N, CA, C and O of each residue as an XYZ file, in Angstrom:
812
protein
N     -60.468     45.570    -22.391
C     -61.199     44.616    -21.541
C     -60.841     43.172    -21.883
O     -60.741     42.303    -21.017
N     -60.653     42.954    -23.197
C     -60.314     41.601    -23.647
C     -58.994     41.140    -23.040
O     -58.860     39.991    -22.619
N     -58.025     42.048    -22.998
C     -56.691     41.726    -22.442
C     -56.811     41.398    -20.957
O     -56.179     40.466    -20.459
N     -57.641     42.190    -20.252
C     -57.807     41.965    -18.815
C     -58.454     40.614    -18.564
O     -58.078     39.908    -17.628
N     -59.430     40.248    -19.398
C     -60.097     38.955    -19.223
C     -59.117     37.797    -19.431
O     -59.097     36.820    -18.682
N     -58.303     37.953    -20.486
C     -57.314     36.898    -20.749
C     -56.311     36.768    -19.588
O     -55.930     35.665    -19.196
N     -55.901     37.917    -19.056
C     -54.951     37.909    -17.951
C     -55.546     37.234    -16.718
O     -54.867     36.482    -16.020
N     -56.850     37.520    -16.455
C     -57.529     36.915    -15.310
C     -57.629     35.406    -15.478
O     -57.554     34.654    -14.506
N     -57.802     34.969    -16.741
C     -57.923     33.535    -16.997
C     -56.601     32.797    -16.730
O     -56.587     31.715    -16.144
N     -55.510     33.400    -17.168
C     -54.207     32.700    -17.031
C     -53.544     32.967    -15.685
O     -52.537     32.339    -15.355
N     -54.104     33.901    -14.899
C     -53.486     34.225    -13.614
C     -53.377     33.014    -12.697
O     -52.323     32.815    -12.094
N     -54.439     32.179    -12.562
C     -54.301     30.981    -11.698
C     -53.186     30.051    -12.163
O     -52.483     29.461    -11.341
N     -53.019     29.916    -13.505
C     -51.963     29.054    -14.041
C     -50.584     29.605    -13.699
O     -49.682     28.858    -13.321
N     -50.430     30.929    -13.837
C     -49.150     31.575    -13.501
C     -48.836     31.377    -12.023
O     -47.704     31.054    -11.663
N     -49.835     31.569    -11.171
C     -49.635     31.401     -9.735
C     -49.269     29.955     -9.407
O     -48.428     29.701     -8.545
N     -49.910     29.005    -10.103
C     -49.631     27.591     -9.868
C     -48.189     27.252    -10.247
O     -47.517     26.504     -9.536
N     -47.718     27.798    -11.361
C     -46.329     27.562    -11.795
C     -45.338     28.151    -10.790
O     -44.360     27.502    -10.418
N     -45.599     29.383    -10.355
C     -44.713     30.033     -9.375
C     -44.683     29.254     -8.062
O     -43.634     29.107     -7.435
N     -45.864     28.756     -7.656
C     -45.943     27.969     -6.427
C     -45.138     26.669     -6.565
O     -44.475     26.237     -5.622
N     -45.206     26.061     -7.740
C     -44.444     24.826     -7.975
C     -42.945     25.065     -7.915
O     -42.203     24.267     -7.341
N     -42.494     26.187     -8.521
C     -41.056     26.522     -8.486
C     -40.600     26.760     -7.057
O     -39.542     26.281     -6.647
N     -41.403     27.503     -6.296
C     -41.058     27.794     -4.893
C     -40.978     26.512     -4.068
O     -40.064     26.336     -3.263
N     -41.961     25.604     -4.280
C     -41.984     24.337     -3.530
C     -40.771     23.467     -3.890
O     -40.216     22.808     -3.011
N     -40.351     23.451     -5.148
C     -39.203     22.656     -5.587
C     -37.902     23.157     -4.950
O     -37.076     22.368     -4.491
N     -37.737     24.493     -4.933
C     -36.539     25.064     -4.328
C     -36.479     24.753     -2.844
O     -35.408     24.462     -2.311
N     -37.609     24.811     -2.179
C     -37.651     24.479     -0.752
C     -37.340     23.004     -0.523
O     -36.641     22.659      0.430
N     -37.841     22.152     -1.368
C     -37.624     20.715     -1.235
C     -36.145     20.374     -1.416
O     -35.606     19.529     -0.701
N     -35.493     21.034     -2.375
C     -34.078     20.767     -2.619
C     -33.217     21.155     -1.428
O     -32.193     20.525     -1.162
N     -33.638     22.207     -0.703
C     -32.836     22.679      0.424
C     -33.002     21.822      1.671
O     -32.221     21.935      2.616
N     -34.024     20.962      1.674
C     -34.247     20.094      2.828
C     -33.307     18.909      2.796
O     -32.945     18.435      1.718
N     -32.901     18.418      3.967
C     -32.088     17.214      4.059
C     -32.940     15.993      3.766
O     -34.152     15.993      3.979
N     -32.310     14.994      3.293
C     -33.008     13.747      3.001
C     -33.611     13.189      4.288
O     -32.868     12.855      5.211
N     -34.950     13.080      4.376
C     -35.578     12.591      5.612
C     -35.263     11.144      5.912
O     -35.477     10.682      7.032
N     -34.756     10.418      4.923
C     -34.435      9.006      5.111
C     -32.954      8.780      5.399
O     -32.486      7.642      5.398
N     -32.219      9.856      5.643
C     -30.804      9.732      5.982
C     -29.926     10.240      4.862
O     -30.398     10.482      3.751
N     -28.631     10.403      5.158
C     -27.676     10.896      4.181
C     -27.481      9.874      3.078
O     -27.544      8.666      3.305
N     -27.243     10.388      1.871
C     -27.016      9.481      0.750
C     -25.630      8.845      0.827
O     -25.433      7.748      0.304
N     -24.663      9.510      1.469
C     -23.321      8.964      1.623
C     -23.199      8.305      2.994
O     -23.277      8.992      4.012
N     -23.010      6.992      3.040
C     -22.946      6.303      4.331
C     -21.687      6.649      5.106
O     -20.614      6.811      4.525
N     -21.822      6.763      6.416
C     -20.672      6.973      7.287
C     -19.958      5.643      7.501
O     -20.591      4.617      7.748
N     -18.641      5.675      7.404
C     -17.853      4.454      7.604
C     -17.253      4.505      9.007
O     -16.418      5.364      9.291
N     -17.668      3.602      9.877
C     -17.141      3.573     11.234
C     -15.729      3.025     11.217
O     -15.303      2.392     10.251
N     -15.003      3.278     12.306
C     -13.616      2.833     12.392
C     -13.501      1.318     12.334
O     -12.552      0.785     11.758
N     -14.471      0.621     12.932
C     -14.392     -0.834     12.937
C     -14.567     -1.400     11.532
O     -13.906     -2.368     11.158
N     -15.476     -0.779     10.747
C     -15.657     -1.220      9.364
C     -14.405     -0.927      8.541
O     -13.966     -1.754      7.741
N     -13.838      0.260      8.750
C     -12.619      0.625      8.050
C     -11.480     -0.311      8.418
O     -10.686     -0.702      7.562
N     -11.401     -0.667      9.692
C     -10.361     -1.599     10.151
C     -10.490     -2.939      9.444
O      -9.489     -3.521      9.028
N     -11.717     -3.430      9.306
C     -11.936     -4.709      8.632
C     -11.472     -4.648      7.185
O     -10.900     -5.609      6.670
N     -11.717     -3.518      6.528
C     -11.304     -3.371      5.137
C      -9.781     -3.324      5.031
O      -9.210     -3.839      4.071
N      -9.121     -2.707      6.018
C      -7.661     -2.610      5.994
C      -7.032     -3.967      6.258
O      -6.181     -4.424      5.495
N      -7.458     -4.619      7.353
C      -6.823     -5.875      7.737
C      -7.110     -6.988      6.740
O      -6.340     -7.944      6.646
N      -8.212     -6.879      5.988
C      -8.504     -7.906      4.985
C      -7.484     -7.890      3.861
O      -7.372     -8.854      3.104
N      -6.729     -6.783      3.749
C      -5.698     -6.690      2.724
C      -4.452     -7.485      3.113
O      -3.594     -7.758      2.274
N      -4.360     -7.859      4.410
C      -3.238     -8.683      4.875
C      -1.913     -7.956      4.751
O      -1.807     -6.774      5.078
N      -0.896     -8.675      4.274
C       0.407     -8.062      4.021
C       0.358     -7.411      2.635
O       0.311     -8.089      1.608
N       0.371     -6.094      2.643
C       0.251     -5.341      1.400
C       1.637     -5.133      0.791
O       2.451     -4.388      1.336
N       1.905     -5.792     -0.338
C       3.183     -5.659     -1.028
C       3.177     -4.369     -1.850
O       2.311     -4.176     -2.704
N       4.141     -3.492     -1.591
C       4.146     -2.169     -2.202
C       5.342     -1.900     -3.101
O       5.262     -1.079     -4.015
N       6.451     -2.588     -2.844
C       7.677     -2.345     -3.614
C       8.363     -3.670     -3.899
O       8.380     -4.568     -3.057
N       8.930     -3.783     -5.096
C       9.719     -4.969     -5.420
C      11.034     -4.530     -6.064
O      11.038     -3.811     -7.062
N      12.153     -4.975     -5.475
C      13.474     -4.689     -6.028
C      14.014     -5.955     -6.695
O      13.909     -7.048     -6.138
N      14.587     -5.804     -7.880
C      15.219     -6.917     -8.585
C      16.737     -6.738     -8.573
O      17.244     -5.629     -8.742
N      17.446     -7.834     -8.374
C      18.898     -7.789     -8.254
C      19.557     -8.772     -9.220
O      19.003     -9.821     -9.548
N      20.742     -8.404     -9.660
C      21.584     -9.294    -10.452
C      23.009     -9.099     -9.961
O      23.527     -7.983     -9.978
N      23.641    -10.178     -9.525
C      24.950    -10.046     -8.872
C      25.819    -11.257     -9.210
O      25.334    -12.305     -9.636
N      27.122    -11.068     -9.001
C      28.084    -12.164     -9.139
C      28.529    -12.564     -7.738
O      28.996    -11.723     -6.970
N      28.387    -13.837     -7.403
C      28.692    -14.343     -6.066
C      29.773    -15.413     -6.171
O      29.729    -16.288     -7.036
N      30.741    -15.316     -5.268
C      31.826    -16.299     -5.251
C      31.726    -17.175     -4.011
O      31.464    -16.684     -2.913
N      31.933    -18.450     -4.188
C      32.007    -19.397     -3.071
C      33.341    -20.129     -3.194
O      33.705    -20.600     -4.271
N      34.073    -20.220     -2.065
C      35.432    -20.762     -2.103
C      35.662    -21.740     -0.955
O      35.173    -21.529      0.154
N      36.398    -22.792     -1.222
C      36.863    -23.725     -0.192
C      38.391    -23.720     -0.213
O      39.016    -24.065     -1.216
N      38.973    -23.323      0.913
C      40.440    -23.258      0.981
C      41.036    -24.643      1.180
O      40.526    -25.443      1.964
N      42.127    -24.917      0.458
C      42.832    -26.189      0.533
C      44.235    -25.953      1.100
O      44.863    -24.923      0.856
N      44.691    -26.920      1.844
C      46.035    -26.791      2.431
C      47.140    -27.057      1.416
O      48.126    -26.322      1.362
N      46.979    -28.102      0.615
C      48.058    -28.495     -0.289
C      47.654    -28.424     -1.755
O      48.447    -28.747     -2.640
N      46.418    -27.999     -2.010
C      45.918    -27.897     -3.370
C      45.361    -26.483     -3.606
O      45.068    -25.763     -2.652
N      45.221    -26.098     -4.855
C      44.601    -24.798     -5.126
C      43.179    -24.758     -4.561
O      42.477    -25.768     -4.531
N      42.774    -23.569     -4.116
C      41.422    -23.412     -3.554
C      40.352    -23.733     -4.594
O      40.455    -23.346     -5.758
N      39.327    -24.446     -4.145
C      38.183    -24.714     -5.010
C      37.289    -23.466     -5.018
O      37.016    -22.882     -3.969
N      36.841    -23.070     -6.205
C      36.096    -21.817     -6.306
C      35.000    -21.926     -7.366
O      35.177    -22.544     -8.416
N      33.874    -21.309     -7.055
C      32.749    -21.255     -7.983
C      32.254    -19.817     -8.062
O      32.113    -19.150     -7.037
N      31.988    -19.334     -9.279
C      31.394    -18.018     -9.498
C      29.993    -18.202    -10.072
O      29.800    -18.924    -11.050
N      29.018    -17.536     -9.448
C      27.635    -17.622     -9.894
C      27.127    -16.254    -10.325
O      27.444    -15.248     -9.691
N      26.353    -16.210    -11.383
C      25.591    -15.017    -11.732
C      24.178    -15.244    -11.203
O      23.453    -16.125    -11.664
N      23.815    -14.431    -10.231
C      22.578    -14.670     -9.478
C      21.566    -13.560     -9.742
O      21.903    -12.376     -9.757
N      20.330    -13.969     -9.949
C      19.209    -13.034    -10.079
C      18.245    -13.272     -8.917
O      17.883    -14.411     -8.623
N      17.834    -12.186     -8.261
C      16.934    -12.319     -7.114
C      16.015    -11.123     -6.982
O      16.099    -10.170     -7.756
N      15.137    -11.182     -5.996
C      14.203    -10.084     -5.764
C      13.869     -9.974     -4.287
O      13.924    -10.956     -3.546
N      13.523     -8.764     -3.873
C      13.085     -8.500     -2.497
C      11.827     -7.644     -2.562
O      11.708     -6.759     -3.409
N      10.891     -7.918     -1.661
C       9.601     -7.216     -1.657
C       9.399     -6.485     -0.335
O       9.533     -7.071      0.740
N       9.075     -5.199     -0.428
C       8.754     -4.402      0.756
C       7.252     -4.339      0.954
O       6.508     -4.133     -0.004
N       6.796     -4.517      2.197
C       5.352     -4.545      2.440
C       5.011     -3.970      3.803
O       5.886     -3.673      4.616
N       3.694     -3.820      4.032
C       3.150     -3.423      5.326
C       2.246     -4.548      5.821
O       1.373     -5.013      5.088
N       2.452     -4.984      7.054
C       1.604     -6.024      7.627
C       0.389     -5.352      8.266
O       0.416     -4.992      9.443
N      -0.671     -5.188      7.483
C      -1.860     -4.461      7.934
C      -2.678     -5.241      8.959
O      -3.578     -4.680      9.584
N      -2.377     -6.529      9.140
C      -3.105     -7.314     10.146
C      -2.745     -6.874     11.564
O      -3.436     -7.238     12.516
N      -1.680     -6.100     11.716
C      -1.259     -5.622     13.043
C      -2.058     -4.404     13.507
O      -1.972     -4.025     14.675
N      -2.822     -3.794     12.628
C      -3.551     -2.571     12.973
C      -4.764     -2.889     13.840
O      -5.490     -3.851     13.589
N      -4.972     -2.056     14.875
C      -6.126     -2.190     15.770
C      -7.035     -0.972     15.613
O      -6.667      0.003     14.957
N      -8.211     -1.033     16.210
C      -9.135      0.106     16.144
C      -8.482      1.350     16.741
O      -8.688      2.458     16.246
N      -7.691      1.171     17.810
C      -7.032      2.308     18.463
C      -6.014      2.987     17.548
O      -5.610      4.119     17.810
N      -5.598      2.312     16.483
C      -4.618      2.882     15.559
C      -5.269      3.769     14.507
O      -4.581      4.319     13.647
N      -6.606      3.912     14.570
C      -7.332      4.784     13.649
C      -7.994      5.876     14.466
O      -8.933      5.613     15.216
N      -7.513      7.091     14.326
C      -8.047      8.219     15.092
C      -8.592      9.278     14.139
O      -8.249      9.305     12.957
N      -9.437     10.138     14.668
C     -10.090     11.144     13.838
C     -10.033     12.501     14.514
O     -10.331     12.635     15.701
N      -9.646     13.503     13.743
C      -9.637     14.884     14.224
C     -10.301     15.742     13.167
O      -9.770     15.909     12.069
N     -11.465     16.287     13.497
C     -12.288     17.050     12.555
C     -12.599     16.160     11.346
O     -13.189     15.089     11.490
N     -12.201     16.605     10.173
C     -12.489     15.833      8.957
C     -11.280     15.021      8.497
O     -11.253     14.522      7.371
N     -10.283     14.891      9.371
C      -9.039     14.196      9.010
C      -8.970     12.861      9.741
O      -9.198     12.790     10.949
N      -8.657     11.816      9.003
C      -8.499     10.484      9.569
C      -7.012     10.159      9.630
O      -6.316     10.214      8.616
N      -6.531      9.821     10.821
C      -5.116      9.491     11.010
C      -4.993      7.987     11.231
O      -5.557      7.441     12.180
N      -4.256      7.327     10.354
C      -4.070      5.877     10.437
C      -2.620      5.599     10.816
O      -1.694      5.972     10.095
N      -2.435      4.937     11.961
C      -1.096      4.603     12.463
C      -0.725      3.209     11.969
O      -1.348      2.214     12.340
N       0.291      3.160     11.137
C       0.667      1.919     10.465
C       1.872      1.254     11.134
O       2.651      1.921     11.815
N       2.025     -0.053     10.940
C       3.246     -0.721     11.410
C       4.429     -0.311     10.538
O       4.246      0.142      9.408
N       5.622     -0.467     11.056
C       6.812     -0.147     10.278
C       6.897     -1.077      9.067
O       6.572     -2.260      9.171
N       7.333     -0.550      7.919
C       7.471     -1.406      6.738
C       8.522     -2.486      6.970
O       9.426     -2.320      7.789
N       8.395     -3.582      6.250
C       9.312     -4.702      6.412
C       9.578     -5.365      5.066
O       8.833     -5.168      4.106
N      10.636     -6.144      5.009
C      10.894     -6.964      3.828
C      10.174     -8.285      4.061
O      10.623     -9.117      4.849
N       9.070     -8.465      3.381
C       8.249     -9.644      3.654
C       8.659    -10.841      2.815
O       8.229    -11.965      3.077
N       9.485    -10.606      1.815
C       9.902    -11.728      0.975
C      11.188    -11.380      0.244
O      11.323    -10.285     -0.302
N      12.126    -12.307      0.236
C      13.329    -12.166     -0.591
C      13.777    -13.562     -1.017
O      13.748    -14.511     -0.233
N      14.189    -13.658     -2.265
C      14.515    -14.985     -2.789
C      15.409    -14.879     -4.019
O      15.546    -13.821     -4.632
N      16.008    -16.016     -4.354
C      16.808    -16.149     -5.561
C      15.965    -16.816     -6.636
O      15.273    -17.800     -6.372
N      16.024    -16.287     -7.834
C      15.344    -16.905     -8.963
C      16.329    -17.879     -9.613
O      17.174    -17.482    -10.415
N      16.206    -19.144     -9.257
C      17.158    -20.141     -9.745
C      17.053    -20.349    -11.249
O      18.027    -20.733    -11.897
N      15.874    -20.096    -11.804
C      15.709    -20.287    -13.246
C      16.483    -19.253    -14.053
O      16.787    -19.479    -15.225
N      16.808    -18.101    -13.422
C      17.544    -17.042    -14.115
C      18.978    -16.905    -13.598
O      19.697    -15.992    -14.004
N      19.394    -17.801    -12.711
C      20.751    -17.782    -12.167
C      21.541    -18.951    -12.748
O      20.966    -19.979    -13.103
N      22.847    -18.793    -12.842
C      23.651    -19.861    -13.436
C      25.081    -19.829    -12.909
O      25.554    -18.813    -12.399
N      25.754    -20.965    -13.045
C      27.168    -21.063    -12.696
C      27.981    -20.421    -13.813
O      27.884    -20.819    -14.974
N      28.774    -19.433    -13.455
C      29.570    -18.714    -14.449
C      30.933    -19.374    -14.666
O      31.413    -19.480    -15.795
N      31.547    -19.815    -13.564
C      32.877    -20.400    -13.686
C      33.187    -21.259    -12.462
O      32.732    -20.960    -11.358
N      33.947    -22.306    -12.657
C      34.429    -23.141    -11.551
C      35.939    -23.355    -11.709
O      36.460    -23.455    -12.819
N      36.621    -23.420    -10.564
C      38.065    -23.676    -10.564
C      38.389    -24.703     -9.490
O      38.110    -24.494     -8.310
N      38.967    -25.786     -9.901
C      39.423    -26.839     -8.995
C      38.295    -27.327     -8.075
O      38.543    -27.715     -6.934
N      37.080    -27.305     -8.571
C      35.947    -27.690     -7.731
C      35.850    -29.196     -7.589
O      35.704    -29.711     -6.481
N      35.930    -29.905     -8.705
C      35.849    -31.358     -8.702
C      34.627    -31.845     -7.896
O      33.481    -31.541     -8.229
N      34.912    -32.613     -6.820
C      33.826    -33.202     -6.021
C      33.130    -32.164     -5.127
O      32.080    -32.455     -4.555
N      33.699    -30.963     -5.002
C      33.130    -29.947     -4.098
C      32.171    -28.989     -4.811
O      31.641    -28.074     -4.181
N      31.944    -29.181     -6.087
C      31.167    -28.199     -6.846
C      29.741    -28.045     -6.316
O      29.244    -26.926     -6.195
N      29.092    -29.144     -6.005
C      27.702    -29.072     -5.528
C      27.606    -28.284     -4.228
O      26.696    -27.474     -4.047
N      28.568    -28.533     -3.310
C      28.564    -27.815     -2.028
C      28.859    -26.335     -2.243
O      28.247    -25.479     -1.603
N      29.788    -26.033     -3.135
C      30.129    -24.639     -3.415
C      28.943    -23.885     -4.006
O      28.672    -22.748     -3.621
N      28.252    -24.506     -4.920
C      27.097    -23.864     -5.550
C      26.001    -23.622     -4.516
O      25.397    -22.550     -4.490
N      25.745    -24.611     -3.669
C      24.715    -24.470     -2.631
C      25.066    -23.346     -1.666
O      24.199    -22.546     -1.315
N      26.318    -23.270     -1.232
C      26.759    -22.207     -0.326
C      26.640    -20.833     -0.994
O      26.258    -19.854     -0.352
N      26.969    -20.770     -2.277
C      26.898    -19.499     -3.000
C      25.457    -18.989     -3.071
O      25.214    -17.794     -2.900
N      24.524    -19.869     -3.317
C      23.119    -19.462     -3.373
C      22.618    -18.980     -2.015
O      21.851    -18.020     -1.943
N      23.047    -19.642     -0.935
C      22.645    -19.205      0.410
C      23.186    -17.820      0.722
O      22.474    -16.978      1.268
N      24.468    -17.581      0.369
C      25.057    -16.261      0.587
C      24.327    -15.211     -0.244
O      24.062    -14.106      0.227
N      24.008    -15.566     -1.477
C      23.341    -14.616     -2.369
C      21.965    -14.226     -1.844
O      21.567    -13.067     -1.956
N      21.237    -15.179     -1.273
C      19.899    -14.893     -0.754
C      19.961    -13.918      0.416
O      19.148    -12.998      0.508
N      20.920    -14.121      1.305
C      21.106    -13.192      2.429
C      21.511    -11.817      1.914
O      21.070    -10.795      2.439
N      22.351    -11.798      0.887
C      22.825    -10.538      0.328
C      21.692     -9.752     -0.328
O      21.711     -8.522     -0.320
N      20.715    -10.443     -0.891
C      19.565     -9.769     -1.515
C      18.829     -8.923     -0.490
O      18.527     -7.757     -0.748
N      18.535     -9.500      0.674
C      17.831     -8.759      1.733
C      18.672     -7.589      2.234
O      18.157     -6.492      2.448
N      19.966     -7.829      2.419
C      20.851     -6.769      2.920
C      20.963     -5.628      1.909
O      20.906     -4.455      2.280
N      21.119     -5.972      0.654
C      21.228     -4.948     -0.393
C      19.941     -4.139     -0.503
O      19.978     -2.926     -0.708
N      18.812     -4.810     -0.367
C      17.531     -4.109     -0.451
C      17.407     -3.062      0.647
O      16.941     -1.950      0.401
N      17.826     -3.419      1.862
C      17.791     -2.453      2.973
C      18.715     -1.277      2.689
O      18.342     -0.121      2.891
N      19.924     -1.579      2.220
C      20.908     -0.525      1.955
C      20.441      0.404      0.843
O      20.801      1.582      0.824
N      19.654     -0.112     -0.070
C      19.175      0.694     -1.193
C      17.873      1.423     -0.871
O      17.299      2.083     -1.737
N      17.403      1.304      0.378
C      16.256      2.089      0.834
C      14.895      1.529      0.507
O      13.954      2.285      0.265
N      14.773      0.211      0.496
C      13.482     -0.385      0.155
C      12.400     -0.050      1.189
O      11.224      0.053      0.840
N      12.795      0.121      2.466
C      11.804      0.411      3.509
C      11.238      1.829      3.359
O      10.039      2.051      3.527
N      12.126      2.786      3.038
C      11.655      4.152      2.794
C      10.787      4.205      1.541
O       9.793      4.931      1.494
N      11.165      3.440      0.540
C      10.377      3.410     -0.690
C       9.011      2.791     -0.451
O       8.032      3.161     -1.100
N       8.946      1.843      0.484
C       7.659      1.233      0.832
C       6.710      2.283      1.417
O       5.517      2.280      1.114
N       7.239      3.180      2.255
C       6.418      4.253      2.821
C       5.915      5.186      1.719
O       4.756      5.600      1.727
N       6.792      5.510      0.777
C       6.381      6.397     -0.323
C       5.286      5.744     -1.167
O       4.341      6.406     -1.598
N       5.424      4.452     -1.393
C       4.408      3.746     -2.176
C       3.081      3.675     -1.428
O       2.017      3.696     -2.046
N       3.140      3.591     -0.093
C       1.916      3.583      0.708
C       1.156      4.896      0.532
O      -0.075      4.902      0.498
N       1.887      6.008      0.421
C       1.245      7.306      0.192
C       0.548      7.331     -1.161
O      -0.500      7.959     -1.313
N       1.128      6.651     -2.140
C       0.584      6.675     -3.493
C      -0.520      5.650     -3.710
O      -1.402      5.859     -4.543
N      -0.481      4.537     -2.965
C      -1.421      3.437     -3.219
C      -2.450      3.283     -2.096
O      -3.656      3.275     -2.347
N      -1.966      3.160     -0.858
C      -2.865      2.900      0.267
C      -3.675      4.128      0.651
O      -4.874      4.021      0.910
N      -3.041      5.286      0.692
C      -3.730      6.508      1.113
C      -4.952      6.828      0.244
O      -6.018      7.091      0.800
N      -4.851      6.819     -1.090
C      -6.055      7.089     -1.902
C      -7.173      6.083     -1.661
O      -8.350      6.442     -1.690
N      -6.811      4.827     -1.424
C      -7.831      3.804     -1.146
C      -8.585      4.128      0.140
O      -9.813      4.054      0.176
N      -7.854      4.488      1.196
C      -8.489      4.799      2.475
C      -9.343      6.061      2.376
O     -10.397      6.146      3.005
N      -8.896      7.039      1.589
C      -9.679      8.261      1.424
C     -10.974      7.982      0.666
O     -12.000      8.602      0.944
N     -10.933      7.061     -0.284
C     -12.139      6.693     -1.026
C     -13.138      5.987     -0.120
O     -14.340      6.241     -0.194
N     -12.636      5.099      0.737
C     -13.513      4.338      1.628
C     -14.100      5.224      2.727
O     -15.293      5.145      3.020
N     -13.265      6.061      3.329
C     -13.688      6.853      4.490
C     -14.336      8.186      4.120
O     -15.002      8.799      4.954
N     -14.148      8.643      2.879
C     -14.656      9.949      2.442
C     -14.022     11.083      3.247
O     -14.626     12.143      3.411
N     -12.810     10.863      3.745
C     -12.109     11.870      4.525
C     -10.663     11.977      4.059
O     -10.137     11.073      3.408
N     -10.031     13.093      4.400
C      -8.607     13.213      4.160
C      -7.888     12.272      5.119
O      -8.231     12.203      6.299
N      -6.890     11.547      4.614
C      -6.183     10.555      5.417
C      -4.719     10.945      5.567
O      -4.068     11.350      4.603
N      -4.212     10.819      6.787
C      -2.787     11.013      7.070
C      -2.234      9.705      7.605
O      -2.783      9.131      8.545
N      -1.142      9.232      7.006
C      -0.511      7.990      7.431
C       0.624      8.299      8.392
O       1.445      9.181      8.145
N       0.656      7.556      9.497
C       1.716      7.710     10.489
C       2.293      6.337     10.815
O       1.585      5.331     10.778
N       3.589      6.305     11.134
C       4.252      5.054     11.507
C       4.682      5.174     12.963
O       5.838      5.479     13.261
N       3.736      4.930     13.864
C       4.003      5.168     15.293
C       3.206      4.208     16.151
O       2.486      4.634     17.054
N       3.324      2.925     15.880
C       2.549      1.931     16.629
C       3.289      1.409     17.852
O       2.705      0.720     18.689
N       4.580      1.738     17.958
C       5.388      1.151     19.020
C       5.390      2.011     20.279
O       6.428      2.533     20.685
N       4.221      2.152     20.889
C       4.058      2.883     22.146
C       4.569      4.315     22.066
O       5.034      4.851     23.071
N       4.497      4.941     20.911
C       4.899      6.336     20.784
C       3.664      7.218     20.922
O       2.544      6.776     20.669
N       3.877      8.472     21.327
C       2.769      9.418     21.425
C       2.269      9.739     20.023
O       3.058     10.094     19.148
N       0.990      9.617     19.811
C       0.422      9.786     18.494
C      -0.160     11.183     18.353
O      -1.082     11.560     19.076
N       0.386     11.944     17.419
C      -0.066     13.299     17.227
C      -0.380     13.527     15.746
O       0.170     12.858     14.872
N      -1.263     14.471     15.485
C      -1.662     14.773     14.107
C      -0.568     15.550     13.385
O      -0.281     15.281     12.218
N       0.035     16.500     14.062
C       0.995     17.387     13.393
C       2.315     16.755     13.124
O       3.205     17.398     12.567
């Protein structure tokens, strides 16, 4: 009888505990009545975050080359200057060109149509470049050096293209820009380069 009395006494407490556990499990399964804890990012907000990045520099190529500048003479030896030139070229994406229409969504996948990569900057580093040799330059040395630097600057951009800086810019966008967009949008992101009136498809 003593055991039964004790059981009757603690029965309300046991029932109260079980009721609390049941209520907690039910509460956890309910959606937040005040809205989702993870905010939805609209395309316009995402666009603002992208375009605020401006021209996104993704790749930088460094060059070191020997450049010759020559002035031909009729009755004298040709004037010639050799320069050791150091320069750099930067590959980037101009994200300010993106519009809301360039961001599309299919199921849980966000497709961002990007502008074609470009060389946004190329230059000679004059502090690391120097005149290596001059021959019969005399009064023409300043002009020869100036012409050599101009040729070298053009060559930097051309060499960067030939060495695949634009393709490398796309690869860097996959490694740098894509994770950023996935973090902001909370969705899987696919990058496409098809802004020039091309049909835009997911596959």
